[in-house]
PyMOL CGO cylinders between C-alpha atoms (Angstrom):
from pymol import cmd
from pymol.cgo import CYLINDER

trace = [
    CYLINDER, 6.17, -5.92, 20.77, 9.42, -4.47, 19.75, 0.3, 1, 1, 1, 1, 1, 1,
    CYLINDER, 9.42, -4.47, 19.75, 9.89, -4.13, 15.73, 0.3, 1, 1, 1, 1, 1, 1,
    CYLINDER, 9.89, -4.13, 15.73, 13.45, -3.45, 14.65, 0.3, 1, 1, 1, 1, 1, 1,
    CYLINDER, 13.45, -3.45, 14.65, 13.63, -1.16, 11.62, 0.3, 1, 1, 1, 1, 1, 1,
    CYLINDER, 13.63, -1.16, 11.62, 16.45, -0.08, 9.27, 0.3, 1, 1, 1, 1, 1, 1,
    CYLINDER, 16.45, -0.08, 9.27, 14.65, 3.03, 8.64, 0.3, 1, 1, 1, 1, 1, 1,
    CYLINDER, 14.65, 3.03, 8.64, 12.99, 3.93, 12.25, 0.3, 1, 1, 1, 1, 1, 1,
    CYLINDER, 12.99, 3.93, 12.25, 15.36, 2.09, 14.67, 0.3, 1, 1, 1, 1, 1, 1,
    CYLINDER, 15.36, 2.09, 14.67, 13.70, -0.03, 17.19, 0.3, 1, 1, 1, 1, 1, 1,
    CYLINDER, 13.70, -0.03, 17.19, 9.84, 1.09, 17.64, 0.3, 1, 1, 1, 1, 1, 1,
    CYLINDER, 9.84, 1.09, 17.64, 7.75, -0.38, 20.22, 0.3, 1, 1, 1, 1, 1, 1,
    CYLINDER, 7.75, -0.38, 20.22, 4.15, -1.20, 18.79, 0.3, 1, 1, 1, 1, 1, 1,
    CYLINDER, 4.15, -1.20, 18.79, 1.04, -2.52, 20.72, 0.3, 1, 1, 1, 1, 1, 1,
    CYLINDER, 1.04, -2.52, 20.72, 0.54, -6.03, 19.58, 0.3, 1, 1, 1, 1, 1, 1,
    CYLINDER, 0.54, -6.03, 19.58, -2.89, -5.51, 18.43, 0.3, 1, 1, 1, 1, 1, 1,
    CYLINDER, -2.89, -5.51, 18.43, -1.21, -3.57, 15.44, 0.3, 1, 1, 1, 1, 1, 1,
    CYLINDER, -1.21, -3.57, 15.44, 0.20, -6.71, 13.86, 0.3, 1, 1, 1, 1, 1, 1,
    CYLINDER, 0.20, -6.71, 13.86, -1.36, -7.30, 10.55, 0.3, 1, 1, 1, 1, 1, 1,
    CYLINDER, -1.36, -7.30, 10.55, -0.52, -10.92, 9.14, 0.3, 1, 1, 1, 1, 1, 1,
    CYLINDER, -0.52, -10.92, 9.14, -0.11, -11.79, 5.43, 0.3, 1, 1, 1, 1, 1, 1,
    CYLINDER, -0.11, -11.79, 5.43, -0.42, -15.49, 5.31, 0.3, 1, 1, 1, 1, 1, 1,
    CYLINDER, -0.42, -15.49, 5.31, 0.99, -15.60, 1.59, 0.3, 1, 1, 1, 1, 1, 1,
    CYLINDER, 0.99, -15.60, 1.59, 3.41, -12.94, 2.42, 0.3, 1, 1, 1, 1, 1, 1,
    CYLINDER, 3.41, -12.94, 2.42, 3.84, -10.15, -0.26, 0.3, 1, 1, 1, 1, 1, 1,
    CYLINDER, 3.84, -10.15, -0.26, 5.20, -10.55, -4.13, 0.3, 1, 1, 1, 1, 1, 1,
    CYLINDER, 5.20, -10.55, -4.13, 8.66, -11.13, -3.90, 0.3, 1, 1, 1, 1, 1, 1,
    CYLINDER, 8.66, -11.13, -3.90, 9.12, -11.23, -0.23, 0.3, 1, 1, 1, 1, 1, 1,
    CYLINDER, 9.12, -11.23, -0.23, 7.02, -14.27, 0.51, 0.3, 1, 1, 1, 1, 1, 1,
    CYLINDER, 7.02, -14.27, 0.51, 9.08, -14.95, 3.97, 0.3, 1, 1, 1, 1, 1, 1,
    CYLINDER, 9.08, -14.95, 3.97, 7.46, -11.45, 5.12, 0.3, 1, 1, 1, 1, 1, 1,
    CYLINDER, 7.46, -11.45, 5.12, 4.32, -12.35, 6.61, 0.3, 1, 1, 1, 1, 1, 1,
    CYLINDER, 4.32, -12.35, 6.61, 4.09, -9.95, 9.91, 0.3, 1, 1, 1, 1, 1, 1,
    CYLINDER, 4.09, -9.95, 9.91, 3.87, -6.16, 9.32, 0.3, 1, 1, 1, 1, 1, 1,
    CYLINDER, 3.87, -6.16, 9.32, 2.79, -3.16, 11.06, 0.3, 1, 1, 1, 1, 1, 1,
    CYLINDER, 2.79, -3.16, 11.06, 1.85, 0.30, 9.61, 0.3, 1, 1, 1, 1, 1, 1,
    CYLINDER, 1.85, 0.30, 9.61, 3.54, 3.72, 10.56, 0.3, 1, 1, 1, 1, 1, 1,
    CYLINDER, 3.54, 3.72, 10.56, 2.49, 7.06, 9.75, 0.3, 1, 1, 1, 1, 1, 1,
    CYLINDER, 2.49, 7.06, 9.75, 4.65, 8.51, 7.06, 0.3, 1, 1, 1, 1, 1, 1,
    CYLINDER, 4.65, 8.51, 7.06, 3.12, 12.16, 6.66, 0.3, 1, 1, 1, 1, 1, 1,
    CYLINDER, 3.12, 12.16, 6.66, 1.26, 14.39, 8.87, 0.3, 1, 1, 1, 1, 1, 1,
    CYLINDER, 1.26, 14.39, 8.87, -1.90, 14.37, 7.11, 0.3, 1, 1, 1, 1, 1, 1,
    CYLINDER, -1.90, 14.37, 7.11, -2.03, 10.61, 6.88, 0.3, 1, 1, 1, 1, 1, 1,
    CYLINDER, -2.03, 10.61, 6.88, -2.00, 9.94, 3.33, 0.3, 1, 1, 1, 1, 1, 1,
    CYLINDER, -2.00, 9.94, 3.33, 1.03, 8.14, 2.97, 0.3, 1, 1, 1, 1, 1, 1,
    CYLINDER, 1.03, 8.14, 2.97, 2.00, 5.27, 5.33, 0.3, 1, 1, 1, 1, 1, 1,
    CYLINDER, 2.00, 5.27, 5.33, 4.91, 2.86, 5.72, 0.3, 1, 1, 1, 1, 1, 1,
    CYLINDER, 4.91, 2.86, 5.72, 4.02, -0.96, 5.93, 0.3, 1, 1, 1, 1, 1, 1,
    CYLINDER, 4.02, -0.96, 5.93, 6.85, -2.11, 7.91, 0.3, 1, 1, 1, 1, 1, 1,
    CYLINDER, 6.85, -2.11, 7.91, 8.12, -5.91, 7.96, 0.3, 1, 1, 1, 1, 1, 1,
    CYLINDER, 8.12, -5.91, 7.96, 8.38, -7.11, 11.29, 0.3, 1, 1, 1, 1, 1, 1,
    CYLINDER, 8.38, -7.11, 11.29, 10.07, -10.14, 9.87, 0.3, 1, 1, 1, 1, 1, 1,
    CYLINDER, 10.07, -10.14, 9.87, 12.73, -8.17, 7.94, 0.3, 1, 1, 1, 1, 1, 1,
    CYLINDER, 12.73, -8.17, 7.94, 13.86, -4.72, 9.47, 0.3, 1, 1, 1, 1, 1, 1,
    CYLINDER, 13.86, -4.72, 9.47, 15.10, -3.73, 5.91, 0.3, 1, 1, 1, 1, 1, 1,
    CYLINDER, 15.10, -3.73, 5.91, 11.62, -4.29, 4.32, 0.3, 1, 1, 1, 1, 1, 1,
    CYLINDER, 11.62, -4.29, 4.32, 9.08, -1.51, 4.32, 0.3, 1, 1, 1, 1, 1, 1,
    CYLINDER, 9.08, -1.51, 4.32, 6.68, 0.18, 1.71, 0.3, 1, 1, 1, 1, 1, 1,
    CYLINDER, 6.68, 0.18, 1.71, 5.18, 3.73, 1.41, 0.3, 1, 1, 1, 1, 1, 1,
    CYLINDER, 5.18, 3.73, 1.41, 1.47, 2.90, 0.96, 0.3, 1, 1, 1, 1, 1, 1,
    CYLINDER, 1.47, 2.90, 0.96, -1.51, 4.94, 0.60, 0.3, 1, 1, 1, 1, 1, 1,
    CYLINDER, -1.51, 4.94, 0.60, -5.33, 4.38, 0.46, 0.3, 1, 1, 1, 1, 1, 1,
    CYLINDER, -5.33, 4.38, 0.46, -6.33, 3.47, -2.90, 0.3, 1, 1, 1, 1, 1, 1,
    CYLINDER, -6.33, 3.47, -2.90, -9.63, 5.66, -2.53, 0.3, 1, 1, 1, 1, 1, 1,
    CYLINDER, -9.63, 5.66, -2.53, -7.55, 8.80, -1.76, 0.3, 1, 1, 1, 1, 1, 1,
    CYLINDER, -7.55, 8.80, -1.76, -5.57, 8.34, -4.98, 0.3, 1, 1, 1, 1, 1, 1,
    CYLINDER, -5.57, 8.34, -4.98, -8.49, 7.16, -7.28, 0.3, 1, 1, 1, 1, 1, 1,
    CYLINDER, -8.49, 7.16, -7.28, -12.10, 7.31, -5.65, 0.3, 1, 1, 1, 1, 1, 1,
    CYLINDER, -12.10, 7.31, -5.65, -13.13, 4.63, -8.77, 0.3, 1, 1, 1, 1, 1, 1,
    CYLINDER, -13.13, 4.63, -8.77, -10.55, 2.21, -7.92, 0.3, 1, 1, 1, 1, 1, 1,
    CYLINDER, -10.55, 2.21, -7.92, -12.34, -1.22, -7.63, 0.3, 1, 1, 1, 1, 1, 1,
    CYLINDER, -12.34, -1.22, -7.63, -11.03, -4.40, -6.44, 0.3, 1, 1, 1, 1, 1, 1,
    CYLINDER, -11.03, -4.40, -6.44, -13.24, -8.01, -6.87, 0.3, 1, 1, 1, 1, 1, 1,
    CYLINDER, -13.24, -8.01, -6.87, -11.75, -10.61, -4.65, 0.3, 1, 1, 1, 1, 1, 1,
    CYLINDER, -11.75, -10.61, -4.65, -12.25, -14.32, -5.35, 0.3, 1, 1, 1, 1, 1, 1,
    CYLINDER, -12.25, -14.32, -5.35, -13.98, -16.70, -2.74, 0.3, 1, 1, 1, 1, 1, 1,
    CYLINDER, -13.98, -16.70, -2.74, -10.56, -17.90, -1.53, 0.3, 1, 1, 1, 1, 1, 1,
    CYLINDER, -10.56, -17.90, -1.53, -9.28, -14.37, -1.07, 0.3, 1, 1, 1, 1, 1, 1,
    CYLINDER, -9.28, -14.37, -1.07, -12.12, -13.34, 1.09, 0.3, 1, 1, 1, 1, 1, 1,
    CYLINDER, -12.12, -13.34, 1.09, -11.82, -16.78, 3.03, 0.3, 1, 1, 1, 1, 1, 1,
    CYLINDER, -11.82, -16.78, 3.03, -7.75, -15.91, 3.60, 0.3, 1, 1, 1, 1, 1, 1,
    CYLINDER, -7.75, -15.91, 3.60, -8.80, -12.44, 4.73, 0.3, 1, 1, 1, 1, 1, 1,
    CYLINDER, -8.80, -12.44, 4.73, -11.66, -13.63, 6.86, 0.3, 1, 1, 1, 1, 1, 1,
    CYLINDER, -11.66, -13.63, 6.86, -13.76, -10.99, 5.41, 0.3, 1, 1, 1, 1, 1, 1,
    CYLINDER, -13.76, -10.99, 5.41, -17.45, -11.22, 6.37, 0.3, 1, 1, 1, 1, 1, 1,
    CYLINDER, -17.45, -11.22, 6.37, -18.56, -7.94, 4.60, 0.3, 1, 1, 1, 1, 1, 1,
    CYLINDER, -18.56, -7.94, 4.60, -16.94, -5.24, 2.25, 0.3, 1, 1, 1, 1, 1, 1,
    CYLINDER, -16.94, -5.24, 2.25, -16.92, -2.76, 4.99, 0.3, 1, 1, 1, 1, 1, 1,
    CYLINDER, -16.92, -2.76, 4.99, -13.98, -4.78, 6.79, 0.3, 1, 1, 1, 1, 1, 1,
    CYLINDER, -13.98, -4.78, 6.79, -11.87, -4.05, 3.72, 0.3, 1, 1, 1, 1, 1, 1,
    CYLINDER, -11.87, -4.05, 3.72, -9.26, -1.26, 3.22, 0.3, 1, 1, 1, 1, 1, 1,
    CYLINDER, -9.26, -1.26, 3.22, -7.26, -1.33, -0.06, 0.3, 1, 1, 1, 1, 1, 1,
    CYLINDER, -7.26, -1.33, -0.06, -4.06, 0.25, -0.45, 0.3, 1, 1, 1, 1, 1, 1,
    CYLINDER, -4.06, 0.25, -0.45, -1.47, 0.76, -2.94, 0.3, 1, 1, 1, 1, 1, 1,
    CYLINDER, -1.47, 0.76, -2.94, 2.38, 0.56, -2.91, 0.3, 1, 1, 1, 1, 1, 1,
    CYLINDER, 2.38, 0.56, -2.91, 3.84, 3.70, -4.08, 0.3, 1, 1, 1, 1, 1, 1,
    CYLINDER, 3.84, 3.70, -4.08, 7.47, 4.34, -5.60, 0.3, 1, 1, 1, 1, 1, 1,
    CYLINDER, 7.47, 4.34, -5.60, 8.63, 7.89, -4.42, 0.3, 1, 1, 1, 1, 1, 1,
    CYLINDER, 8.63, 7.89, -4.42, 11.83, 8.86, -6.85, 0.3, 1, 1, 1, 1, 1, 1,
    CYLINDER, 11.83, 8.86, -6.85, 14.20, 11.76, -6.27, 0.3, 1, 1, 1, 1, 1, 1,
    CYLINDER, 14.20, 11.76, -6.27, 11.46, 14.08, -7.59, 0.3, 1, 1, 1, 1, 1, 1,
    CYLINDER, 11.46, 14.08, -7.59, 8.05, 13.22, -5.66, 0.3, 1, 1, 1, 1, 1, 1,
    CYLINDER, 8.05, 13.22, -5.66, 6.22, 14.78, -8.50, 0.3, 1, 1, 1, 1, 1, 1,
    CYLINDER, 6.22, 14.78, -8.50, 6.99, 11.50, -10.37, 0.3, 1, 1, 1, 1, 1, 1,
    CYLINDER, 6.99, 11.50, -10.37, 5.23, 9.08, -7.85, 0.3, 1, 1, 1, 1, 1, 1,
    CYLINDER, 5.23, 9.08, -7.85, 3.70, 6.21, -9.08, 0.3, 1, 1, 1, 1, 1, 1,
    CYLINDER, 3.70, 6.21, -9.08, 1.49, 3.74, -7.44, 0.3, 1, 1, 1, 1, 1, 1,
    CYLINDER, 1.49, 3.74, -7.44, 1.36, -0.31, -8.10, 0.3, 1, 1, 1, 1, 1, 1,
    CYLINDER, 1.36, -0.31, -8.10, -2.52, -0.56, -9.21, 0.3, 1, 1, 1, 1, 1, 1,
    CYLINDER, -2.52, -0.56, -9.21, -1.94, -3.72, -10.67, 0.3, 1, 1, 1, 1, 1, 1,
    CYLINDER, -1.94, -3.72, -10.67, -0.87, -5.39, -7.35, 0.3, 1, 1, 1, 1, 1, 1,
    CYLINDER, -0.87, -5.39, -7.35, -3.15, -3.92, -4.31, 0.3, 1, 1, 1, 1, 1, 1,
    CYLINDER, -3.15, -3.92, -4.31, -2.90, -4.51, -0.62, 0.3, 1, 1, 1, 1, 1, 1,
    CYLINDER, -2.90, -4.51, -0.62, -6.25, -5.55, 0.92, 0.3, 1, 1, 1, 1, 1, 1,
    CYLINDER, -6.25, -5.55, 0.92, -6.78, -5.60, 4.66, 0.3, 1, 1, 1, 1, 1, 1,
    CYLINDER, -6.78, -5.60, 4.66, -9.39, -6.56, 6.91, 0.3, 1, 1, 1, 1, 1, 1,
    CYLINDER, -9.39, -6.56, 6.91, -9.15, -4.27, 9.59, 0.3, 1, 1, 1, 1, 1, 1,
    CYLINDER, -9.15, -4.27, 9.59, -11.22, -6.56, 12.16, 0.3, 1, 1, 1, 1, 1, 1,
    CYLINDER, -11.22, -6.56, 12.16, -8.95, -9.61, 11.55, 0.3, 1, 1, 1, 1, 1, 1,
    CYLINDER, -8.95, -9.61, 11.55, -5.80, -7.86, 11.30, 0.3, 1, 1, 1, 1, 1, 1,
    CYLINDER, -5.80, -7.86, 11.30, -4.94, -9.94, 7.89, 0.3, 1, 1, 1, 1, 1, 1,
    CYLINDER, -4.94, -9.94, 7.89, -3.60, -8.52, 4.79, 0.3, 1, 1, 1, 1, 1, 1,
    CYLINDER, -3.60, -8.52, 4.79, -2.85, -10.08, 1.29, 0.3, 1, 1, 1, 1, 1, 1,
    CYLINDER, -2.85, -10.08, 1.29, -1.73, -8.66, -1.89, 0.3, 1, 1, 1, 1, 1, 1,
    CYLINDER, -1.73, -8.66, -1.89, -3.95, -9.52, -5.10, 0.3, 1, 1, 1, 1, 1, 1,
    CYLINDER, -3.95, -9.52, -5.10, -2.87, -9.23, -8.58, 0.3, 1, 1, 1, 1, 1, 1,
    CYLINDER, -2.87, -9.23, -8.58, -5.57, -7.66, -10.84, 0.3, 1, 1, 1, 1, 1, 1,
    CYLINDER, -5.57, -7.66, -10.84, -5.81, -7.86, -14.80, 0.3, 1, 1, 1, 1, 1, 1,
    CYLINDER, -5.81, -7.86, -14.80, -6.96, -4.44, -15.85, 0.3, 1, 1, 1, 1, 1, 1,
    CYLINDER, -6.96, -4.44, -15.85, -5.77, -2.71, -18.93, 0.3, 1, 1, 1, 1, 1, 1,
    CYLINDER, -5.77, -2.71, -18.93, -6.84, 0.50, -17.36, 0.3, 1, 1, 1, 1, 1, 1,
    CYLINDER, -6.84, 0.50, -17.36, -4.06, 0.34, -14.64, 0.3, 1, 1, 1, 1, 1, 1,
    CYLINDER, -4.06, 0.34, -14.64, -0.40, 0.15, -14.38, 0.3, 1, 1, 1, 1, 1, 1,
    CYLINDER, -0.40, 0.15, -14.38, 2.03, -1.18, -12.02, 0.3, 1, 1, 1, 1, 1, 1,
    CYLINDER, 2.03, -1.18, -12.02, 3.59, 2.38, -12.45, 0.3, 1, 1, 1, 1, 1, 1,
    CYLINDER, 3.59, 2.38, -12.45, 0.45, 4.56, -12.38, 0.3, 1, 1, 1, 1, 1, 1,
    CYLINDER, 0.45, 4.56, -12.38, 1.34, 8.23, -11.82, 0.3, 1, 1, 1, 1, 1, 1,
    CYLINDER, 1.34, 8.23, -11.82, -0.14, 9.61, -9.04, 0.3, 1, 1, 1, 1, 1, 1,
    CYLINDER, -0.14, 9.61, -9.04, -0.08, 13.18, -9.52, 0.3, 1, 1, 1, 1, 1, 1,
    CYLINDER, -0.08, 13.18, -9.52, -1.81, 15.09, -12.35, 0.3, 1, 1, 1, 1, 1, 1,
    CYLINDER, -1.81, 15.09, -12.35, 1.00, 16.28, -14.92, 0.3, 1, 1, 1, 1, 1, 1,
    CYLINDER, 1.00, 16.28, -14.92, 0.21, 19.61, -17.03, 0.3, 1, 1, 1, 1, 1, 1,
    CYLINDER, 0.21, 19.61, -17.03, -0.99, 19.29, -20.67, 0.3, 1, 1, 1, 1, 1, 1,
    CYLINDER, -0.99, 19.29, -20.67, 1.91, 19.52, -22.91, 0.3, 1, 1, 1, 1, 1, 1,
    CYLINDER, 1.91, 19.52, -22.91, 0.15, 22.25, -24.91, 0.3, 1, 1, 1, 1, 1, 1,
    CYLINDER, 0.15, 22.25, -24.91, -0.77, 24.20, -21.46, 0.3, 1, 1, 1, 1, 1, 1,
    CYLINDER, -0.77, 24.20, -21.46, 2.38, 23.92, -19.80, 0.3, 1, 1, 1, 1, 1, 1,
    CYLINDER, 2.38, 23.92, -19.80, 3.89, 27.38, -19.28, 0.3, 1, 1, 1, 1, 1, 1,
    CYLINDER, 3.89, 27.38, -19.28, 6.56, 28.28, -21.74, 0.3, 1, 1, 1, 1, 1, 1,
    CYLINDER, 6.56, 28.28, -21.74, 8.90, 30.16, -19.04, 0.3, 1, 1, 1, 1, 1, 1,
    CYLINDER, 8.90, 30.16, -19.04, 8.99, 33.45, -21.44, 0.3, 1, 1, 1, 1, 1, 1,
    CYLINDER, 8.99, 33.45, -21.44, 7.50, 36.32, -19.65, 0.3, 1, 1, 1, 1, 1, 1,
]
cmd.load_cgo(trace, "trace")
């Protein structure tokens, strides 16, 4: 399958790499078909590229790599939509915002993406959890009291 993108040009990808989001993603309900491209050599960051909209792509990372304690509870309807038979089939990713200074990168921990790796289906779910933010910093910041002063 040929995927047209504004970031990467035209890319040929195997048909079986297609991931269907039956409900689209928030703000882009018309974008229902996506593929994933590697973003970094270490595999930490990936691109979730829309097949339906060449200009739409998100930087994503697996949630457990950013926060090993991060958990998502799905409703029965969500499990059915994803065709999940077991939790082992689910991969949870977070959409990242990478600003000019990558050290200030954030993750949307209130709107994770859940993928069924076997059925090639995905969806974005909304969490209500005061411990998380839609712009959760992903890199630790030094304590203000322990920050280097710059003086020798």
